Residue, then its C-alpha position, 0 to 999 in steps of 0.5 A: m930337523s930341529n928341536e930347539n923349541n922343545e929343549a928351550s922350554a924343557s923341564p930341569s930334569r928333561r934337560r939334564f937328560f938331554q945335556a947328558l945324553t950320548l946315543v949309541p947305535v942301539v939296533a946294531a947292539l941288540p941283533a941277538c934279542k930273543e925271538a917272538p913266541k910262537g904264534a905271535s905276529a911278525g910285526a907285532s912289537p912287544a911294547q904294544d901287548s896288552a897284558p902287563y910284562q912279566p920279567a923273565f930275568f930280574s926277581a921281583a925285587e930287582w924288577a921293583f928297583v928298575v921300575a923305580a929307578c927308570d922313573r927317576l932317571i926319566p921321569a914323564d913331564d910335559i915335554g915327553p913320556g917318561a922311561v916307565e910309560s915308554g916300556v924301558p924296564e921291559f927293554l932292560d929286561r929283555h936285553m939282559q937275556t941276550p949274548y951281549a948282556s951276558g958278555a958272549i961277545w965281549y973280551m972277558q979275559g984278564p987282567f982286570l985293571e982300574a983304568p982311566s975311562e977312556f980305556g973303557y970298562q976293564g972289570r970282570l962282570a959282564l952287563r947283566d952282572i953289573l946290573k944284578v950286583g949294583i941293584a943288590a948293593m943299592d938295596a942293601h945300602c938303602r936297607r941299612a940307611f933307612d930302616g930295612k926299606g929297599f930303594a923302590a920303597l923310598t921317597v922320590e927325593q931320596q931315591e933321586q939323592l941316592l942315584t945323584q950319589a951313585q953317579d958322583g961316586k959318593l954312595g960307597l958301595e961295598e960290591i961294586s963301584d958306584k960309577v960303573f953301576f950307575s953309568n951302565l944303568l943309565n946307558e941302558v935306560k937311555n938305549g931302551y928309551f930311544a930304541d926301536p919299539k920291537y925291542g920292548g921300550n919307546k912305546d908308540m915311538g913317543a921318544w922319536k916324536m918327542i925329539g922329531y926323529p923319523g925313524m926308519r922313513a925311507d927318504y927324507i933327504d930334502w929335510i937333512s939340511v933343514r935346521d929352521k923347522p921341525y920335520p913335518l912326518g911322524p916316525v916310522d918303525l922297523s915293522g913299518r908302523r907309523g907314529 
């Protein structure tokens, strides 16, 4: 399968996203996502609900930051849907309520050290605390620098500049490392964008359609070695819905 034509014509923001992309086994990381409410159809996807999603983990101010940051990290363009349209904020809110995000399945004992990136994260904060602390630190920085305005109230250009500074470790957040916060936020946004729709993101399998990913199709062995043409069939998600 090939997406060379898409990448060649992608907008600069979309190309930067793909150049930085490192997929992780999202489904394997999410076995403990909360069960569907009683009475809900087992095959229904949370991303398909008609009512607007109401966050259970993030506060209203945090939710505003998450939506704005997602929109800047993967904006919509003529190549594919953006993170907000794909339901990534909902994915983040749901994922933060899992044992994985709370650190229940992490090794969380000391010592807590500043270590090279190849050794992995060595801090004392679990994933959901990294995002909570980082969002509060970013908003506090914004209020000091922009006359009391939080991140979500800033212009697109200002938001992009702040995220770039955080990515480069140049923002100088006091409560948390810029890079630790940004890298974890970006990884979560990527995960939500490409995860199965049952976890809240990737609405209508839009991200899979964009890259030509077949999803959970039972058999596409004849296409594994094909590199000069796109896969001709739409994706299938874990519940069996076809895109």
